[in-house]
RODO-2510 file (C-alpha; in nm, 4 decimals, decimal comma):
residues 602
     n   res          X          Y          Z
     1     m     5,9638     4,5207    14,3964
     2     t     5,8877     4,8711    14,5080
     3     g     6,2391     5,0163    14,5633
     4     h     6,3857     5,2887    14,3426
     5     e     6,5932     5,0489    14,1302
     6     g     6,3124     4,7921    14,1234
     7     d     6,0490     5,0335    13,9913
     8     p     6,1235     5,0661    13,6187
     9     g     5,8205     5,2831    13,5418
    10     r     5,8828     5,5396    13,8151
    11     g     5,8378     5,9064    13,7280
    12     d     5,5872     6,1062    13,5258
    13     a     5,6267     6,0494    13,1542
    14     g     5,3796     6,3309    13,0839
    15     e     5,5970     6,5810    13,2708
    16     v     5,9020     6,4625    13,0766
    17     e     5,7137     6,5181    12,7512
    18     r     5,6129     6,8692    12,8607
    19     l     5,9741     6,9436    12,9546
    20     a     6,0864     6,8273    12,6111
    21     r     5,8364     7,0589    12,4444
    22     r     5,9486     7,3550    12,6550
    23     r     6,3133     7,2877    12,5641
    24     r     6,2185     7,2805    12,1953
    25     e     6,0216     7,6070    12,2336
    26     k     6,3288     7,7823    12,3772
    27     v     6,5042     7,7256    12,0455
    28     d     6,2868     7,9990    11,8892
    29     d     6,3816     8,2469    12,1647
    30     l     6,7495     8,1652    12,1306
    31     d     6,7310     8,1944    11,7536
    32     l     6,5805     8,5425    11,7874
    33     g     6,8586     8,6383    12,0300
    34     r     7,1187     8,5124    11,7842
    35     y     6,9618     8,7205    11,5057
    36     h     6,9883     9,0394    11,7125
    37     a     7,3469     8,9603    11,8166
    38     v     7,4428     8,9184    11,4499
    39     r     7,2754     9,2467    11,3525
    40     c     7,4459     9,4350    11,6387
    41     g     7,7830     9,2954    11,5370
    42     e     7,7280     9,3905    11,1740
    43     w     7,6307     9,7453    11,2708
    44     a     7,9331     9,7865    11,5005
    45     a     8,1700     9,6537    11,2322
    46     t     8,0683     9,9281    10,9900
    47     s     7,9542    10,2178    11,2105
    48     w     8,1549    10,2008    11,5347
    49     q     8,5040    10,3023    11,4284
    50     a     8,6977    10,2811    11,7560
    51     e     8,8979    10,0363    11,9632
    52     s     8,5946     9,9829    12,1830
    53     g     8,3909     9,9107    11,8694
    54     r     8,6345     9,6429    11,7601
    55     a     8,6163     9,4925    12,1084
    56     f     8,2365     9,4937    12,0837
    57     v     8,2455     9,3163    11,7467
    58     a     8,4757     9,0481    11,8847
    59     e     8,2439     9,0032    12,1818
    60     a     7,9380     8,9808    11,9552
    61     e     8,1074     8,7154    11,7428
    62     a     8,1888     8,5153    12,0552
    63     i     7,8263     8,5399    12,1674
    64     v     7,6998     8,4198    11,8290
    65     r     7,9357     8,1208    11,8383
    66     e     7,8140     8,0278    12,1838
    67     l     7,4503     8,0716    12,0798
    68     d     7,5080     7,8427    11,7792
    69     v     7,6349     7,5708    12,0100
    70     l     7,3533     7,6346    12,2553
    71     l     7,0862     7,6228    11,9840
    72     s     7,2136     7,2887    11,8594
    73     t     7,2405     7,1527    12,2114
    74     v     6,8899     7,2586    12,3176
    75     d     6,7437     7,1022    12,0037
    76     e     6,9337     6,7786    12,0662
    77     h     6,8184     6,7754    12,4265
    78     g     6,4554     6,8212    12,3207
    79     a     6,4743     6,5243    12,0851
    80     a     6,6453     6,3101    12,3481
    81     l     6,3833     6,3971    12,6097
    82     e     6,0982     6,3165    12,3715
    83     g     6,2491     5,9755    12,2923
    84     y     6,3052     5,9139    12,6625
    85     a     5,9421     6,0023    12,7403
    86     r     5,8157     5,7561    12,4746
    87     e     6,0352     5,4826    12,6171
    88     l     5,9131     5,5632    12,9660
    89     v     5,5492     5,5329    12,8519
    90     d     5,6186     5,1886    12,6991
    91     i     5,8012     5,0698    13,0103
    92     a     5,5216     5,1899    13,2380
    93     a     5,2583     5,0105    13,0241
    94     a     5,4584     4,6851    13,0313
    95     q     5,5060     4,7256    13,4050
    96     r     5,1287     4,7539    13,4595
    97     l     5,0699     4,4286    13,2667
    98     l     5,3346     4,2497    13,4733
    99     e     5,1833     4,3844    13,7950
   100     q     4,8431     4,2416    13,6885
   101     a     4,9969     3,9028    13,5976
   102     r     5,1863     3,8935    13,9271
   103     a     4,8686     3,9748    14,1222
   104     r     4,6768     3,6930    13,9475
   105     a     4,9545     3,4412    14,0070
   106     e     4,9914     3,5403    14,3736
   107     e     4,6122     3,5114    14,4229
   108     a     4,6026     3,1640    14,2604
   109     r     4,8990     3,0462    14,4677
   110     d     4,7583     3,1806    14,7935
   111     d     4,4053     3,0409    14,7335
   112     a     4,5354     2,6944    14,6431
   113     s     4,7740     2,6948    14,9374
   114     a     4,4940     2,7876    15,1817
   115     t     4,2623     2,5149    15,0503
   116     l     4,5422     2,2591    15,0609
   117     v     4,6083     2,3433    15,4265
   118     v     4,2418     2,2682    15,5068
   119     l     4,2532     1,9339    15,3262
   120     e     4,5730     1,8394    15,5043
   121     a     4,4084     1,9174    15,8368
   122     e     4,1068     1,6968    15,7504
   123     a     4,3323     1,4104    15,6473
   124     e     4,5160     1,4265    15,9770
   125     l     4,1865     1,3660    16,1580
   126     r     4,1681     1,0237    15,9869
   127     v     3,7950     1,0551    15,9330
   128     d     3,6436     0,7086    15,8693
   129     l     3,5020     0,7597    15,5241
   130     p     3,4230     0,5079    15,2494
   131     g     3,7296     0,4324    15,0355
   132     v     3,9699     0,6077    15,2741
   133     s     4,2171     0,3732    15,4308
   134     t     4,5050     0,6238    15,4994
   135     p     4,5271     1,0054    15,5393
   136     a     4,7004     1,0285    15,1995
   137     d     4,3898     0,8881    15,0315
   138     h     4,1658     1,1671    15,1642
   139     r     4,0458     1,3753    14,8651
   140     h     4,3543     1,2679    14,6719
   141     v     4,2474     1,3982    14,3305
   142     e     4,1505     1,7409    14,4613
   143     r     4,4748     1,7765    14,6539
   144     s     4,6780     1,6887    14,3417
   145     a     4,4984     1,9577    14,1436
   146     l     4,5719     2,2175    14,4129
   147     e     4,9392     2,1261    14,4158
   148     r     4,9565     2,1644    14,0367
   149     r     4,7920     2,5076    14,0649
   150     i     5,0541     2,6135    14,3205
   151     v     5,3399     2,4921    14,0987
   152     d     5,1941     2,6737    13,7966
   153     a     5,1476     2,9959    13,9979
   154     v     5,5062     2,9873    14,1256
   155     a     5,6306     2,9307    13,7712
   156     e     5,4267     3,2256    13,6501
   157     l     5,5755     3,4446    13,9254
   158     g     5,9201     3,3389    13,8091
   159     v     5,8399     3,4512    13,4553
   160     v     5,7043     3,7829    13,5899
   161     g     6,0216     3,8334    13,7938
   162     r     6,2463     3,7758    13,4936
   163     r     6,0450     4,0096    13,2740
   164     w     6,0443     4,2690    13,5554
   165     a     6,4234     4,2489    13,5739
   166     e     6,4369     4,3010    13,1985
   167     l     6,2250     4,6161    13,2417
   168     v     6,4624     4,7430    13,5130
   169     d     6,7554     4,6939    13,2745
   170     r     6,5593     4,8627    12,9972
   171     r     6,4913     5,1659    13,2203
   172     r     6,8538     5,1827    13,3269
   173     a     6,9614     5,1741    12,9615
   174     a     6,7122     5,4516    12,8775
   175     d     6,8484     5,6651    13,1609
   176     h     7,2047     5,6119    13,0412
   177     r     7,1130     5,7002    12,6830
   178     l     6,9470     6,0208    12,8003
   179     l     7,2445     6,1191    13,0172
   180     s     7,4790     6,0565    12,7257
   181     a     7,2619     6,2702    12,4994
   182     l     7,2365     6,5528    12,7531
   183     h     7,6113     6,5515    12,8094
   184     g     7,6989     6,5024    12,4468
   185     g     7,5931     6,8424    12,3153
   186     g     7,8576     7,1007    12,2369
   187     a     7,7714     7,3331    12,5291
   188     v     7,7638     7,0593    12,7889
   189     g     8,0214     6,8421    12,6222
   190     a     8,2907     7,1070    12,6594
   191     l     8,2145     7,1275    13,0303
   192     v     8,2273     6,7506    13,0694
   193     e     8,5610     6,7381    12,8896
   194     a     8,6955     7,0214    13,1078
   195     a     8,5761     6,8439    13,4230
   196     d     8,7460     6,5224    13,3146
   197     a     9,0667     6,7142    13,2491
   198     a     9,0373     6,9032    13,5802
   199     r     9,0127     6,5831    13,7836
   200     g     9,3504     6,4774    13,6506
   201     v     9,5251     6,8074    13,7257
   202     t     9,7862     6,8005    14,0023
   203     s     9,9766     7,1263    13,9501
   204     p     9,8963     7,4999    13,9481
   205     e    10,0227     7,5210    13,5900
   206     g     9,7793     7,2528    13,4803
   207     a     9,4940     7,4202    13,6680
   208     l     9,5541     7,7529    13,4923
   209     g     9,5486     7,5705    13,1593
   210     v     9,2166     7,3997    13,2353
   211     v     9,0300     7,7210    13,3246
   212     t     9,1584     7,9080    13,0182
   213     g     8,9001     7,9611    12,7448
   214     l     8,5897     7,8664    12,9450
   215     t     8,2738     8,0761    12,9511
   216     p     8,1673     8,2250    13,2873
   217     f     7,8970     7,9598    13,3248
   218     e     8,1360     7,6777    13,2421
   219     l     8,3976     7,8092    13,4840
   220     a     8,1529     7,8483    13,7725
   221     s     8,0127     7,4982    13,7108
   222     l     8,3593     7,3475    13,6798
   223     l     8,4847     7,4963    14,0080
   224     a     8,1719     7,3739    14,1852
   225     d     8,2244     7,0250    14,0427
   226     v     8,6017     7,0110    14,1047
   227     p     8,6783     7,2299    14,4124
   228     l     9,0430     7,1222    14,4134
   229     l     9,0909     7,3202    14,0936
   230     a     9,0484     7,6516    14,2786
   231     v     9,2981     7,5376    14,5415
   232     l     9,5589     7,4614    14,2749
   233     v     9,5008     7,7928    14,0949
   234     g     9,5482     7,9724    14,4261
   235     q     9,8841     7,7975    14,4739
   236     a    10,0314     7,9311    14,1485
   237     a    10,3364     8,1555    14,1891
   238     p    10,2547     8,5253    14,1336
   239     e    10,5061     8,5516    13,8492
   240     e    10,3516     8,2511    13,6766
   241     v    10,0021     8,3959    13,7220
   242     r    10,1114     8,7271    13,5748
   243     g    10,2650     8,5659    13,2666
   244     w     9,9593     8,3467    13,2116
   245     w     9,7225     8,6413    13,2525
   246     e     9,9126     8,8591    13,0090
   247     s     9,9154     8,5774    12,7522
   248     l     9,5342     8,5921    12,7444
   249     g     9,5478     8,9482    12,6128
   250     v     9,7963     8,9013    12,3272
   251     d     9,6776     8,9564    11,9673
   252     v     9,3091     8,9797    12,0666
   253     a     9,0607     9,2632    12,1000
   254     l     9,0597     9,4385    12,4374
   255     d     8,7833     9,6405    12,5999
   256     e     8,8280     9,9993    12,7175
   257     d     8,9707     9,8731    13,0470
   258     g     9,2280     9,6593    12,8658
   259     f     9,0674     9,3162    12,9218
   260     s     9,0245     9,0454    12,6597
   261     a     8,7105     8,8321    12,6300
   262     a     8,8929     8,5388    12,7937
   263     q     9,0008     8,7560    13,0853
   264     r     8,6513     8,8974    13,1340
   265     a     8,5067     8,5463    13,1358
   266     l     8,7426     8,4400    13,4138
   267     l     8,6644     8,7429    13,6292
   268     a     8,2888     8,6996    13,5822
   269     g     8,2890     8,3227    13,6278
   270     a     8,4965     8,3110    13,9472
   271     p     8,5284     8,6598    14,0988
   272     g     8,6055     8,5226    14,4433
   273     l     8,8994     8,3199    14,3125
   274     f     9,0525     8,5752    14,0775
   275     g     8,9740     8,8706    14,3023
   276     a     9,2222     8,7288    14,5538
   277     l     9,4788     8,5707    14,3211
   278     d     9,8283     8,7069    14,3819
   279     g     9,9951     8,7987    14,0552
   280     l     9,6843     8,9362    13,8849
   281     p     9,7066     9,3111    13,8068
   282     p     9,5338     9,5289    14,0672
   283     g     9,2840     9,6499    13,8061
   284     a     9,1775     9,2920    13,7318
   285     r     9,1330     9,2136    14,0995
   286     v     8,9301     9,5315    14,1510
   287     r     8,7035     9,4373    13,8599
   288     a     8,6508     9,0848    13,9931
   289     n     8,5741     9,2093    14,3422
   290     g     8,3276     9,4610    14,2020
   291     i     8,1362     9,1648    14,0598
   292     a     8,1643     8,9830    14,3935
   293     a     8,0347     9,2966    14,5680
   294     r     7,7245     9,3027    14,3485
   295     r     7,6526     8,9410    14,4338
   296     q     7,7056     9,0043    14,8053
   297     i     7,4643     9,2974    14,7920
   298     a     7,1981     9,0717    14,6397
   299     e     7,2575     8,8078    14,9076
   300     n     7,2375     9,0687    15,1826
   301     e     6,9121     9,2043    15,0401
   302     r     6,7597     8,8561    15,0503
   303     t     6,8673     8,8199    15,4137
   304     i     6,7230     9,1610    15,5001
   305     a     6,3920     9,0767    15,3330
   306     g     6,3705     8,7496    15,5252
   307     v     6,4361     8,9219    15,8566
   308     l     6,1841     9,1985    15,7909
   309     d     5,9197     8,9392    15,7031
   310     d     5,9625     8,7747    16,0455
   311     p     5,7005     8,9256    16,2806
   312     e     5,8855     8,7881    16,5835
   313     r     6,2218     8,9491    16,5135
   314     g     6,3867     9,1256    16,8026
   315     a     6,6541     9,3857    16,8623
   316     v     6,9359     9,1512    16,7584
   317     m     6,7780     9,0867    16,4189
   318     d     6,7079     9,4565    16,3698
   319     g     7,0753     9,5152    16,4422
   320     l     7,1638     9,2637    16,1730
   321     v     6,9489     9,4537    15,9217
   322     t     7,1226     9,7804    16,0099
   323     a     7,4671     9,6218    15,9752
   324     l     7,3851     9,4645    15,6377
   325     r     7,2480     9,7913    15,5040
   326     r     7,5685     9,9696    15,6029
   327     e     7,7694     9,6974    15,4343
   328     n     7,5614     9,7317    15,1201
   329     e     7,6205    10,1082    15,1136
   330     y     7,9940    10,0422    15,1128
   331     l     7,9784     9,7581    14,8604
   332     s     7,7601     9,9610    14,6248
   333     r     8,0556    10,1984    14,5816
   334     a     8,2769     9,8998    14,4969
   335     a     8,0165     9,7679    14,2519
   336     a     7,9793    10,1020    14,0691
   337     v     8,1224    10,1526    13,7201
   338     p     8,3809    10,2918    13,7534
   339     p     8,4235    10,1837    14,1142
   340     a     8,4309    10,4529    14,3829
   341     v     8,5873    10,1947    14,6182
   342     q     8,8624     9,9712    14,4789
   343     l     8,8626     9,6323    14,6496
   344     y     9,1947     9,4596    14,5917
   345     t     9,0821     9,1718    14,8156
   346     w     8,7291     9,0840    14,9245
   347     d     8,6540     8,7567    15,1011
   348     r     8,3707     8,7931    15,3468
   349     e     8,3901     8,4394    15,4832
   350     g     8,7677     8,4613    15,5233
   351     d     8,7418     8,7998    15,7010
   352     r     8,9709     8,9452    15,4330
   353     i     8,9549     9,2952    15,2907
   354     v     9,2204     9,5105    15,1238
   355     e     9,1104     9,8432    14,9783
   356     m     9,3272    10,0169    14,7199
   357     v     9,3245    10,3975    14,7228
   358     g     9,4690    10,5824    14,4233
   359     d     9,5436    10,5117    14,0562
   360     w     9,7692    10,2140    13,9958
   361     e     9,7931    10,2930    13,6261
   362     a     9,9416    10,6411    13,6927
   363     p    10,1846    10,4617    13,7792
   364     p    10,2572    10,5215    14,1509
   365     e    10,5870    10,6626    14,2646
   366     r    10,5098    10,5613    14,6211
   367     v    10,3104    10,2642    14,7518
   368     y    10,1770    10,2664    15,1061
   369     t    10,0716     9,9525    15,2898
   370     y     9,8666    10,0616    15,5896
   371     v     9,7993     9,7948    15,8531
   372     p     9,5539     9,8787    16,1342
   373     g     9,5750     9,7393    16,4845
   374     t     9,4109     9,5190    16,7447
   375     f     9,0312     9,4699    16,7254
   376     s     9,0192     9,5783    16,3581
   377     e     8,7110     9,4496    16,1760
   378     m     8,5824     9,4620    15,8197
   379     t     8,3012     9,6844    15,9455
   380     g     8,5598     9,9534    16,0174
   381     f     8,5993    10,0027    15,6424
   382     w     8,2421    10,1175    15,5922
   383     a     8,2157    10,3557    15,8825
   384     e     8,0405    10,6757    15,7785
   385     s     8,3452    10,8820    15,8826
   386     g     8,6893    10,8063    16,0206
   387     g     8,6968    10,4588    15,8738
   388     t     8,9968    10,2263    15,8767
   389     q     9,1091    10,3600    15,5395
   390     s     9,1067    10,7273    15,6423
   391     v     9,4833    10,7560    15,7065
   392     g     9,5721    10,5797    15,3800
   393     t     9,3327    10,8033    15,1878
   394     w     9,4759    11,1165    15,3513
   395     l     9,8312    11,0157    15,2614
   396     v     9,7434    10,9586    14,8945
   397     e     9,5500    11,2841    14,8701
   398     t     9,8064    11,4953    15,0566
   399     d    10,1519    11,3790    14,9524
   400     s    10,3342    11,5455    14,6636
   401     v    10,3807    11,2373    14,4431
   402     d    10,1639    10,9903    14,2523
   403     s    10,0858    10,7300    14,5148
   404     v     9,8661    10,4350    14,5975
   405     a     9,7722    10,3033    14,9407
   406     f     9,6639     9,9511    15,0248
   407     v     9,4612     9,9486    15,3466
   408     y     9,5237     9,5948    15,4576
   409     k     9,3261     9,3558    15,6785
   410     d     9,3865     9,0080    15,5443
   411     g     9,2227     8,7636    15,7839
   412     r     9,1117     8,7983    16,1436
   413     f     9,3164     9,0481    16,3428
   414     p     9,3837     9,0076    16,7174
   415     g     9,0675     9,0510    16,9215
   416     g     8,8476     9,0434    16,6122
   417     g     8,5336     8,8372    16,5883
   418     g     8,5958     8,6991    16,2416
   419     v     8,2366     8,7746    16,1368
   420     v     8,0903     9,0685    15,9492
   421     a     7,7351     9,1253    16,0683
   422     p     7,6877     9,1655    16,3523
   423     t     8,0512     9,2034    16,4618
   424     e     8,1575     9,0011    16,7633
   425     t     8,4923     9,1088    16,9092
   426     m     8,6788     8,9556    17,1997
   427     g     8,6953     9,1167    17,5393
   428     l     8,9755     9,3642    17,6075
   429     v     9,2074     9,1300    17,7975
   430     p     9,1826     8,8292    17,5581
   431     g     9,2295     9,0638    17,2610
   432     l     9,5438     9,2203    17,4080
   433     l     9,6874     8,8798    17,4953
   434     e     9,6319     8,7680    17,1367
   435     a     9,7992     9,0869    17,0095
   436     n    10,1062     8,9959    17,2171
   437     d    10,1204     8,6408    17,0754
   438     q    10,4315     8,6118    16,8580
   439     g    10,2991     8,3040    16,6773
   440     y     9,9918     8,4993    16,5732
   441     a    10,2106     8,7826    16,4417
   442     r    10,4302     8,5409    16,2439
   443     e    10,1317     8,3793    16,0736
   444     s     9,9917     8,7189    15,9786
   445     g    10,3359     8,8345    15,8661
   446     d    10,3573     8,5430    15,6245
   447     r    10,0326     8,6586    15,4621
   448     l    10,1534     9,0178    15,4388
   449     a    10,4788     8,9090    15,2761
   450     a    10,2799     8,7021    15,0236
   451     f    10,0680     9,0108    14,9513
   452     q    10,3830     9,2072    14,8668
   453     r    10,5184     8,9250    14,6466
   454     g    10,1920     8,9372    14,4550
   455     l    10,2330     9,3090    14,3925
   456     h    10,5936     9,2621    14,2867
   457     a    10,4831     9,0435    13,9947
   458     d    10,3753     9,3678    13,8275
   459     p    10,6249     9,4868    13,5606
   460     l    10,6255     9,8246    13,7361
   461     f    10,8605     9,6861    13,9997
   462     r    11,1119     9,5931    13,7296
   463     s    11,0930     9,9081    13,5185
   464     a    11,0435    10,1897    13,7717
   465     p    11,0024    10,0485    14,1220
   466     p    10,8077    10,2804    14,3532
   467     v    10,9135    10,3688    14,7072
   468     e    10,7417    10,1212    14,9409
   469     v    10,6204    10,2451    15,2775
   470     a    10,4627    10,0231    15,5432
   471     v    10,2636    10,2031    15,8118
   472     g    10,1550     9,9967    16,1108
   473     h     9,9244    10,1181    16,3857
   474     s     9,9475     9,9375    16,7212
   475     w     9,9549     9,5609    16,6493
   476     g     9,9763     9,6444    16,2782
   477     l    10,3456     9,7217    16,3279
   478     a    10,4026     9,3681    16,4653
   479     d    10,2430     9,2384    16,1442
   480     v    10,4696     9,4579    15,9301
   481     l    10,7903     9,3583    16,1122
   482     a    10,6921     8,9896    16,1035
   483     s    10,6428     9,0232    15,7272
   484     e    11,0063     9,1371    15,7023
   485     v    11,1067     8,8141    15,8740
   486     a    10,9014     8,6326    15,6063
   487     g    11,0857     8,8082    15,3231
   488     a    10,9059     9,1395    15,2701
   489     r    11,1172     9,4475    15,2118
   490     y    11,0211     9,8141    15,2537
   491     d    11,2012    10,1433    15,1975
   492     h    11,0341    10,2914    15,5036
   493     v    10,8559    10,1404    15,8024
   494     v    10,6501    10,3850    16,0068
   495     s    10,5164    10,2972    16,3504
   496     l    10,2056    10,4785    16,4684
   497     a    10,2081    10,3807    16,8367
   498     g    10,3340    10,0396    16,7210
   499     a    10,3339     9,7313    16,9422
   500     g    10,6673     9,5562    16,8830
   501     a    10,8725     9,2996    16,6951
   502     v    10,8901     8,9195    16,7067
   503     d    11,2079     8,7992    16,8750
   504     d    11,3973     8,7001    16,5567
   505     w    11,3282     9,0233    16,3684
   506     q    11,6331     9,2205    16,2609
   507     p    11,6195     9,5640    16,0971
   508     d    11,7018     9,5855    15,7277
   509     p    12,0055     9,8155    15,6824
   510     s    11,8448     9,9661    15,3709
   511     t    11,5170    10,0487    15,5453
   512     e    11,4338    10,3661    15,7391
   513     y    11,2374    10,3099    16,0628
   514     d    11,0322    10,5889    16,2226
   515     s    10,8125    10,5903    16,5314
   516     l    10,5416    10,8541    16,5801
   517     r    10,3256    10,8398    16,8902
   518     y    10,1634    11,0146    17,1812
   519     r    10,2080    10,9077    17,5396
   520     d     9,9434    10,6393    17,5511
   521     a     9,8207    10,3257    17,7252
   522     l    10,0283    10,0956    17,5053
   523     g    10,3425    10,2949    17,5785
   524     l    10,2730    10,2590    17,9501
   525     a    10,2522     9,8811    17,9078
   526     q    10,5641     9,8768    17,6887
   527     a    10,7609    10,0533    17,9609
   528     t    10,7153     9,7450    18,1803
   529     g    10,8809     9,5214    17,9166
   530     g    10,5713     9,3045    17,8952
   531     v    10,4862     9,3837    17,5324
   532     y    10,6893     9,1786    17,2840
   533     a    10,9498     9,1262    17,5570
   534     g    11,0511     9,4918    17,5446
   535     r    11,1293     9,4885    17,1694
   536     d    10,9175     9,7954    17,0892
   537     p    10,9752    10,1129    16,8822
   538     q    11,0424    10,3333    17,1839
   539     s    11,3119    10,0929    17,3071
   540     m    11,4846     9,9858    16,9837
   541     v    11,7425    10,2383    16,8685
   542     v    11,6838    10,1652    16,5007
   543     f    11,3526    10,3548    16,5288
   544     e    11,3665    10,7333    16,5241
   545     d    11,1143    10,7856    16,8028
   546     q    10,9092    11,1060    16,8102
   547     v    10,6578    11,1766    17,0880
   548     f    10,3809    11,4337    17,0386
   549     e    10,1455    11,6114    17,2764
   550     s     9,7706    11,5869    17,2288
   551     d     9,4988    11,8307    17,3333
   552     g     9,4128    11,5814    17,6064
   553     d     9,7705    11,5890    17,7326
   554     r     9,7649    11,9675    17,7497
   555     a     9,4351    11,9685    17,9357
   556     l     9,5678    11,7462    18,2142
   557     e     9,6977    11,9062    18,5283
   558     l     9,9345    11,7664    18,7845
   559     g     9,6513    11,7038    19,0240
   560     s     9,4072    11,5554    18,7715
   561     p     9,2410    11,2282    18,8865
   562     v     9,4060    10,9035    18,7789
   563     t     9,0942    10,8101    18,5837
   564     e     9,1345    11,1194    18,3642
   565     w     9,4986    11,0332    18,2978
   566     f     9,4003    10,6828    18,1860
   567     e     9,1182    10,8171    17,9666
   568     v     9,3652    11,0448    17,7876
   569     l     9,6221    10,7654    17,7500
   570     a     9,3568    10,5375    17,5970
   571     a     9,2292    10,8125    17,3646
   572     n     9,5815    10,9003    17,2516
   573     h     9,6429    10,5460    17,1305
   574     g     9,3534    10,5683    16,8859
   575     l     9,4096    10,9345    16,7984
   576     v     9,7416    10,8691    16,6240
   577     a     9,5627    10,6604    16,3589
   578     t     9,3052    10,9258    16,2642
   579     t     9,2865    11,2231    16,0294
   580     e     9,1376    11,4512    16,2909
   581     v     9,2724    11,8054    16,2854
   582     e     9,4344    11,7373    16,6220
   583     n     9,6461    11,4624    16,4642
   584     r     9,7505    11,6490    16,1466
   585     l    10,0860    11,7435    16,3011
   586     v    10,1717    11,3726    16,3342
   587     l    10,0605    11,2926    15,9802
   588     g    10,2432    11,5948    15,8444
   589     q    10,5597    11,4809    16,0188
   590     l    10,5139    11,1354    15,8669
   591     l    10,5120    11,2865    15,5167
   592     a    10,8034    11,5120    15,6017
   593     e    11,0096    11,2115    15,7082
   594     l    10,9286    11,0330    15,3818
   595     e    11,0037    11,3281    15,1602
   596     r    11,3251    11,4032    15,3455
   597     k    11,4559    11,0537    15,2684
   598     d    11,2939    10,9737    14,9341
   599     v    11,4722    11,0643    14,6150
   600     w    11,2730    11,0332    14,2896
   601     p    11,3360    10,9023    14,0336
   602     r    11,5149    10,6145    14,2045
***
């Protein structure tokens, strides 16, 4: 019996004993940490007379309670491991004795069997010896003794086998006792109970209840153990999420950012989940994604170090290092306290990023949702200048009201590679074909409408709803109009050289539609009716279409080569979505259109 289950003495009892001692030694370190936490709390209670001080005291008390549980648990684990090690030593000693007995019995059986075979062979030769009349008479006494030895050896092996099986059961029982002891402590026991409860959850409401009150460590462990729990939390209605979240901050101490200890634990334990959960306040999502950004920076640094240590790396790997460093520069601004970049959504694997520009707590009188166009990538957000968020930032900084802009790229956009570093985009023709795919626009529009529903869970939209403006560049307009089909509603929709509308889109009578563009390559294609079947801003009367002249347009002459005309048309399509001085007339007209039609307060 040499298999895992058939080897009761497997493992190193000495190492188990050393582990038990180390666990016991940690009790002293934890006890010292508890002492300092108590002293800090006592000092803050008497000397820190402020709301933040009260929040600190509450946090210190929570830490002490958790340390008390942890101290007890570590001590219990040490005792359980020591008992397990002693049992393992006894089992291993008994196993060695059984192995010796089995070896002796097998040797006796094999020797007697070999000798008996020889005697049987002699008897078959019918040697004519005195007193031997038949083969059975040949060395009869000796043969009988050998047979008895074989029977005795087999019986002994049977006894060894039964005792071995008893040792296997004894080891299995020892393992079970240890597991029960390790899971029975307060720190681990709460997690086990939460995991048991989580496995029975079938609704978003139940999932929100299970994650409430857990520490960051418990929450992270629970979501890893029960992945379905995160799926159910993500399915909760935004209004339900908002009510649940607010309930966690009632009648408890809040930190300077307005978060309770329970809320902070959720954001720290599962930043990826709560940083993308519709219904959570923007400030909570920004805080969660700041934590996620710090973790992504650390992961990127490990990747960079591994690449740099490879002496055979080539240009592609060097390019990866450059891309990751640029990403880290951007994420470091999101990870700062307070954050210089506010990430409302950050999901690297899902190719999702939404950056919030402005102060949500002001509160905003106007909310912009800016959607970029074909070939947009996450890397566009951390360009050194002229990044994807430049137009949204300019609008917030330039308009005459308190405003917030959400620069939105939720998922892979047409032509995009769906990866971050290094970026891999489609070719021009496949990307344009994808941008003209109505099914693709509808799917993206559903996500954009869900994004707006998540924002609308904020009480702001009930007490003093801001003016909502959707600005779509190129394919981004198709996304915006498809979101209207999915239930979104805007006060203004602005097309910056927008692509078109899905075939069942109808304008909202309460919405203003404006189109601002240069003569560009997309407009040339739209004139053929091949882009969204001719349903484009320059053809649909609901859009107030305004065409501007660029410096490139003015530089062209009647006899200029066709190639120069096409270069200008291509450049004009991108120019309208920039903050270059050349494009300020377009952006200024955009604000003028909004301010001409907006009336505040509404």
